[in-house]
C-alpha positions as CSV (number, residue, x, y, z in Angstrom):
1,M,128.0,89.7,110.1
2,C,124.9,89.5,108.0
3,I,124.7,91.5,104.8
4,S,121.3,91.7,103.1
5,S,120.9,92.4,99.4
6,P,117.8,93.0,97.3
7,E,118.2,89.5,95.9
8,T,117.9,87.8,99.3
9,N,115.3,90.0,100.9
10,S,111.7,88.9,101.2
11,W,108.9,91.3,102.3
12,S,105.6,90.1,103.5
13,V,102.4,92.0,104.1
14,I,100.0,89.9,106.2
15,Y,96.4,90.9,107.1
16,R,93.4,89.2,108.5
17,K,89.9,89.5,107.1
18,N,86.9,89.9,109.4
19,S,86.2,86.2,108.5
20,G,89.4,85.2,110.2
21,E,91.2,84.3,107.0
22,D,94.8,85.3,106.9
23,I,96.2,86.7,103.7
24,N,100.0,86.7,103.2
25,I,101.5,88.6,100.3
26,T,105.3,88.1,99.8
27,S,107.5,89.8,97.3
28,L,111.2,90.7,96.8
29,T,110.4,94.4,97.2
30,F,108.4,96.2,99.9
31,K,106.6,98.4,97.3
32,N,105.3,95.4,95.3
33,S,104.0,93.8,98.5
34,L,102.1,96.9,99.4
35,L,100.7,97.4,95.9
36,A,99.4,93.8,95.8
37,A,97.9,94.2,99.3
38,R,96.2,97.5,98.3
39,I,94.5,95.8,95.3
40,L,93.2,92.8,97.4
41,M,92.2,94.6,100.6
42,V,88.8,96.1,101.3
43,P,87.9,98.5,104.1
44,K,86.7,95.6,106.3
45,N,90.2,94.1,106.6
46,Y,92.2,94.7,109.7
47,M,95.3,93.4,111.6
48,I,98.1,94.3,109.3
49,C,101.6,92.9,109.9
50,I,104.7,93.7,107.8
51,L,107.7,91.3,107.9
52,R,111.1,91.5,106.4
53,N,112.7,88.0,106.0
54,G,110.1,86.6,108.4
55,E,110.9,89.1,111.2
56,S,108.9,92.2,112.2
57,L,110.6,95.5,111.9
58,P,111.5,97.1,115.3
59,D,111.7,100.7,113.9
60,M,108.4,100.9,112.1
61,L,105.5,103.3,112.7
62,I,102.0,102.7,111.2
63,N,99.3,105.4,111.4
64,F,95.8,104.8,110.2
65,A,92.8,107.1,110.4
66,L,89.1,106.6,109.5
67,I,87.4,109.9,109.0
68,N,83.7,110.3,109.2
69,I,83.2,106.7,110.4
70,T,79.4,106.9,110.2
71,D,79.4,108.4,106.7
72,R,77.3,111.3,107.9
73,K,76.1,113.6,105.1
74,N,75.6,117.2,105.9
75,E,72.2,118.5,104.7
76,G,72.0,122.2,104.1
77,T,74.2,124.7,102.4
78,N,75.7,126.5,105.3
79,T,76.3,124.0,108.1
80,I,79.8,124.9,109.0
81,D,79.7,126.0,112.7
82,G,83.4,126.7,113.2
83,N,84.3,123.0,113.9
84,W,86.2,120.9,111.5
85,Q,83.9,118.4,109.9
86,A,84.2,115.8,107.2
87,D,81.2,116.2,104.9
88,E,82.7,114.4,101.9
89,G,81.8,110.9,103.1
90,R,83.9,108.3,104.7
91,R,87.7,108.6,104.1
92,Y,90.8,106.6,105.0
93,R,94.3,107.8,105.6
94,D,97.4,105.7,106.3
95,N,101.1,106.3,106.7
96,V,104.0,103.9,107.2
97,R,107.4,105.0,108.3
98,I,110.3,102.6,108.4
99,Y,113.7,103.5,109.9
100,F,116.7,101.3,109.1
């Protein structure tokens, strides 16, 4: 039987830059790893992997959305044609769910 406690857990957030450089951020808490990664990452980074004690989490769901990818700006004052559009510039959304 294996019992994990906060003192023995190690969380890693790993991402790869477009240059191919791997960045590994490890902390005792998941929140601290994510906060450090958020400070270091720029929108050009990709390939994110989250590990707990060196193993990937089987019950994890990551959602990521890039809205208005071309950063299109609407010109004109009344351009809404009934379709949803993102005229506020490029935006990013992410969501991570972990079940344990």
